[in-house]
C-alpha positions in Angstrom: 3.7 -19.5 -55.0 1.0 -21.5 -53.2 3.2 -24.6 -53.8 6.2 -22.9 -52.4 4.3 -21.8 -49.3 3.2 -25.4 -48.8 6.8 -26.6 -49.1 8.0 -24.0 -46.5 5.2 -25.0 -44.1 6.0 -28.7 -44.5 9.7 -28.1 -44.0 9.1 -26.3 -40.7 7.4 -29.4 -39.3 10.4 -31.5 -40.2 13.3 -29.7 -38.5 15.5 -32.4 -36.9 18.9 -31.0 -36.1 19.5 -28.4 -33.4 21.9 -25.6 -34.3 23.4 -25.4 -30.8 27.1 -26.5 -30.7 27.6 -26.5 -34.5 29.0 -23.0 -34.8 32.4 -23.7 -36.3 31.1 -26.7 -38.4 28.3 -24.5 -39.8 30.8 -21.7 -40.7 33.0 -24.3 -42.5 30.0 -25.7 -44.3 28.7 -22.4 -45.6 32.1 -21.1 -46.7 33.0 -24.4 -48.5 29.6 -24.8 -50.1 29.8 -21.4 -51.7 33.3 -22.1 -53.1 32.4 -25.6 -54.4 29.1 -24.4 -56.1 31.1 -21.4 -57.5 33.5 -23.9 -59.1 30.6 -25.5 -60.9 30.2 -28.6 -58.7 26.6 -29.8 -58.3 25.1 -29.5 -54.7 25.0 -33.3 -54.1 28.8 -33.7 -54.9 29.6 -30.5 -53.0 27.9 -31.9 -49.9 29.8 -35.2 -50.3 33.1 -33.4 -50.4 32.3 -31.3 -47.4 31.2 -34.4 -45.5 34.5 -36.0 -46.1 36.3 -33.0 -44.5 34.0 -32.7 -41.5 35.1 -34.3 -38.2 31.9 -33.7 -36.3 29.6 -36.8 -36.3 26.5 -34.5 -35.8 27.4 -32.4 -38.8 28.1 -35.5 -40.9 24.5 -36.7 -40.1 23.2 -33.3 -41.2 25.1 -33.5 -44.5 23.9 -37.0 -45.1 20.3 -35.8 -44.5 20.8 -32.9 -46.9 22.1 -35.3 -49.7 19.1 -37.6 -49.2 16.7 -34.7 -49.6 18.4 -33.4 -52.7 18.4 -37.0 -54.2 14.6 -36.9 -53.7 14.4 -33.8 -55.8 14.3 -31.1 -53.1 16.0 -27.8 -53.9 19.0 -26.9 -51.7 17.2 -24.2 -49.7 14.3 -26.6 -48.9 16.7 -29.3 -47.8 18.5 -26.9 -45.6 15.2 -25.7 -44.1 14.2 -29.2 -43.3 17.6 -29.8 -41.5 17.0 -26.8 -39.3 20.7 -25.9 -39.1 20.2 -22.4 -40.5 18.0 -19.6 -39.3 14.9 -18.8 -41.3 16.4 -15.4 -42.4 19.2 -17.3 -44.1 16.8 -19.8 -45.8 15.0 -16.8 -47.4 18.3 -15.5 -48.7 19.2 -18.9 -50.2 15.7 -19.5 -51.6 15.8 -16.2 -53.5 19.4 -17.0 -54.6 18.3 -20.3 -56.1 15.3 -18.7 -57.9 17.4 -15.9 -59.4 20.6 -18.0 -60.2 22.6 -16.1 -57.5 23.0 -19.0 -55.0 26.8 -18.6 -54.8 26.7 -14.8 -54.3 24.0 -15.3 -51.6 26.0 -18.0 -49.9 28.9 -15.6 -49.7 26.6 -12.9 -48.2 25.3 -15.5 -45.8 28.9 -16.4 -44.7 29.7 -12.7 -44.2 26.4 -12.2 -42.2 27.3 -15.2 -40.0 30.7 -13.6 -39.3 29.1 -10.3 -38.5 26.7 -12.0 -36.1 29.6 -13.7 -34.4 31.4 -10.3 -34.2 28.3 -8.7 -32.7 28.0 -11.4 -30.0 31.7 -11.2 -29.3 31.4 -7.4 -28.7 28.6 -7.9 -26.1 30.6 -10.7 -24.4 33.8 -8.7 -24.3 32.0 -5.8 -22.7 30.6 -8.0 -19.9 33.0 -10.9 -19.6 35.9 -9.1 -17.9 33.8 -7.4 -15.2 31.8 -10.5 -14.6 35.0 -12.6 -14.2 36.5 -10.2 -11.8 33.3 -9.9 -9.8 32.9 -13.8 -9.6 36.6 -14.1 -8.5 36.0 -11.4 -5.8 32.9 -13.3 -4.6 34.7 -16.7 -4.5 37.7 -15.2 -2.7 35.5 -13.3 -0.3 33.4 -16.4 0.5 36.6 -18.5 1.0 38.1 -16.0 3.4 34.8 -15.6 5.2 34.1 -19.3 5.6 37.6 -20.7 6.3 39.7 -17.8 7.7 37.3 -15.6 9.6 36.0 -18.3 12.1 39.7 -19.0 13.1 40.4 -15.3 13.5 37.3 -14.9 15.6 38.5 -17.5 18.1 41.9 -15.7 18.4 40.4 -12.2 18.8 37.8 -13.4 21.3 40.6 -14.6 23.6 42.3 -11.2 23.6 41.6 -9.2 26.8 41.2 -5.9 24.9 38.3 -3.8 23.6 38.0 -4.7 19.9 37.4 -2.0 17.2 34.1 -1.9 15.4 35.5 -3.3 12.2 37.0 -6.3 14.0 33.7 -6.9 15.9 31.8 -6.9 12.5 34.4 -9.4 11.1 34.1 -11.6 14.2 30.3 -11.7 14.0 30.5 -12.6 10.3 33.1 -15.3 11.1 31.0 -16.8 13.9 27.8 -16.7 11.8 29.6 -18.6 8.9 31.1 -21.1 11.4 27.6 -22.0 12.5 25.7 -21.6 9.3 28.2 -21.6 6.5 27.4 -25.0 5.1 23.9 -23.8 4.5 24.3 -20.1 3.8 27.2 -20.2 1.3 25.7 -23.0 -1.0 22.4 -21.2 -0.8 24.0 -17.9 -1.7 25.7 -19.4 -4.7 22.5 -21.2 -5.8 20.7 -17.9 -5.5 23.3 -16.2 -7.6 23.1 -18.9 -10.3 19.3 -18.9 -10.3 19.2 -15.1 -10.5 21.7 -15.1 -13.4 19.7 -17.8 -15.2 16.4 -16.0 -14.8 17.8 -12.6 -15.8 19.9 -13.5 -18.7 19.1 -17.0 -20.0 15.4 -18.0 -19.4 13.4 -16.8 -22.4 10.3 -15.6 -20.4 12.2 -13.4 -17.9 15.5 -12.4 -19.6 13.9 -9.2 -20.7 14.3 -8.1 -17.1 18.1 -8.6 -17.3 18.2 -6.8 -20.6 16.3 -3.9 -19.0 18.9 -3.9 -16.2 21.8 -3.7 -18.7 20.0 -0.8 -20.5 20.3 1.2 -17.2 24.1 0.8 -17.1 25.5 3.7 -19.3 28.6 2.0 -20.7 26.9 -1.4 -21.3 23.8 0.3 -22.8 26.0 2.2 -25.3 27.7 -1.0 -26.5 24.3 -2.7 -26.9 22.8 0.2 -28.9 25.8 0.5 -31.2 26.0 -3.2 -31.8 22.3 -3.4 -32.5 22.5 -0.4 -34.9 25.4 -2.1 -36.7 23.2 -5.3 -37.1 20.2 -3.1 -38.1 22.3 -1.5 -40.9 24.2 -4.5 -42.2 21.4 -7.0 -42.2 18.7 -4.7 -43.7 21.2 -3.3 -46.2 22.4 -6.7 -47.3 19.0 -8.3 -47.6 17.5 -5.3 -49.5 20.5 -5.3 -51.8 19.9 -9.0 -52.8 16.2 -8.2 -53.7 14.5 -9.5 -50.5 11.3 -7.3 -49.9 11.4 -4.9 -47.0 8.8 -6.8 -45.0 10.7 -10.0 -45.2 13.9 -8.2 -44.4 12.4 -6.7 -41.2 11.1 -10.1 -40.2 14.6 -11.5 -40.5 16.0 -8.6 -38.5 13.5 -9.3 -35.7 14.6 -12.9 -35.7 18.3 -12.0 -35.6 18.3 -9.9 -32.5 18.3 -11.3 -28.9 17.2 -8.1 -27.3 13.5 -8.0 -26.4 13.2 -4.1 -26.8 14.7 -4.3 -30.3 12.5 -7.3 -31.3 9.4 -5.3 -30.3 10.6 -2.3 -32.4 11.5 -4.4 -35.4 8.2 -6.3 -35.3 6.4 -2.9 -35.1 8.3 -1.6 -38.2 7.4 -4.8 -40.1 3.7 -4.5 -39.2 3.7 -0.8 -40.1 5.5 -1.4 -43.4 3.1 -4.2 -44.2 0.2 -1.8 -43.6 1.8 0.6 -46.1 3.2 3.1 -43.7 6.5 4.9 -44.3 9.5 4.7 -42.0 8.7 8.3 -40.8 5.2 7.2 -39.8 6.5 3.9 -38.2 9.1 5.7 -36.1 6.6 8.4 -35.0 4.0 5.8 -33.9 6.4 3.9 -31.6 6.9 5.3 -28.1 10.4 6.5 -27.3 12.0 5.2 -30.5 15.0 7.5 -30.0 16.1 5.3 -27.0 16.8 2.5 -29.4 17.4 4.3 -32.7 18.9 7.8 -32.3 17.1 10.6 -34.2 20.0 11.3 -36.7 19.8 7.6 -37.8 16.0 7.8 -38.1 16.3 11.0 -40.3 19.0 9.2 -42.4 16.7 6.3 -43.0 13.7 8.5 -43.8 15.7 10.6 -46.3 17.0 7.4 -47.9 13.5 6.0 -48.2 12.4 9.2 -50.1 15.4 9.0 -52.4 15.1 5.3 -53.0 18.6 4.5 -51.6 17.7 2.4 -48.5 20.3 -0.4 -49.1 23.2 2.1 -49.3 22.0 4.0 -46.3 21.6 0.9 -44.2 25.0 -0.4 -45.1 26.5 3.0 -44.2 24.8 2.8 -40.8 26.2 -0.7 -40.3 29.8 0.4 -41.1 29.6 3.5 -38.9 28.2 1.8 -35.8 30.4 -1.3 -36.1 33.4 0.9 -35.8 31.9 2.9 -32.9 31.0 -0.3 -31.0 34.5 -1.6 -31.3 35.9 1.7 -29.8 33.3 1.8 -27.1 33.9 -1.8 -26.1 37.7 -1.1 -25.6 37.0 2.1 -23.7 34.5 0.4 -21.4 36.9 -2.4 -20.5 39.7 0.2 -19.9 37.3 2.3 -17.7 35.9 -0.7 -15.7 39.4 -2.1 -14.8 40.4 0.6 -12.3 36.9 0.7 -10.8 36.9 -3.1 -10.1 40.5 -2.9 -8.8 39.5 -0.1 -6.4 36.4 -2.1 -5.2 38.5 -5.2 -4.5 41.2 -3.0 -2.8 38.5 -1.6 -0.5 37.5 -5.1 0.5 41.1 -6.1 1.2 41.7 -2.9 3.2 38.6 -3.6 5.3 39.8 -7.1 6.2 43.4 -5.9 6.8 42.3 -3.1 9.1 40.0 -5.4 11.0 42.9 -7.8 11.6 45.7 -5.2 12.2 43.9 -2.8 14.5 43.4 -5.2 17.5 47.0 -6.3 17.2 48.1 -2.7 17.5 45.8 -2.3 20.5 47.2 -5.4 22.1 50.8 -4.2 21.6 49.9 -0.8 23.0 48.4 -2.5 26.1 51.5 -4.6 26.6 53.7 -1.5 26.4 51.7 0.1 29.2 
């Protein structure tokens, strides 16, 4: 064991290849490695075969590095850890697989987990992508109309010898302002939006603020909670079923999630479990646990812990909430569509009324 820990520590210092941009190649690699090893082909030959079918030059370099490490006598899991293309939770799964002679089974589990992770991310994206796209399109069209059309309308309306309605005066003021300051205001506004999005949803140190904002939106929050519970169930159930200890499984779970609130909860569960506390005590000692894990789910986990059937219970939770997340995502998209259409329609009506009302006033003046 001390030698193994030394190997793991040394491997972590030698990570060379970033995982970003290798999604499809990584999926191809995992699936084919499992099939080839299952057919009785040794790891070095399997890697050579996969390399021949890989088009990505980056992935080819990764595979060459893996073969070099195996030639030097490293086990497959250690070579993969040194390459850095797999997350630590997957390395643990493969290490146990090699030690117990179940490397093929664990590679298949890894492949299934990778697919689940992709599905979970896709659910979050599909819940937010459509409204985000419509909102961005509305902003772009609104800015285009404001910058290019309103200043010209302002000139036309200012030459009319009539009293302009309030809506039209507002539109003219916006148009005049953008005619004078548009080259500064609009790029600054777009830069502000981009910076705000980056800080709220991308930058590691501040994206917890964006996540807290999403948690305040009822439909989005429900998708996030159900998706996280599906991950919670599937990942813990699968890892425990393969013989990985609960503490290591909870560590893997904390690494798997991108949501800060759940990372904190899973880290708390890991520390409590390490200290010898039960799930009942761990849930009770964490403030407002029910916001993240509903009480019925907590009771199910506590009952399964007492009966010694945690893997089965977790997998059942995963299946249940995966199905619920799919339905909720579809319902959310269906619900948001008319709301966004109405919001855009109101904007169009505002501009249309501001343009049409003075024309009617002018025609009425001419008739008199």
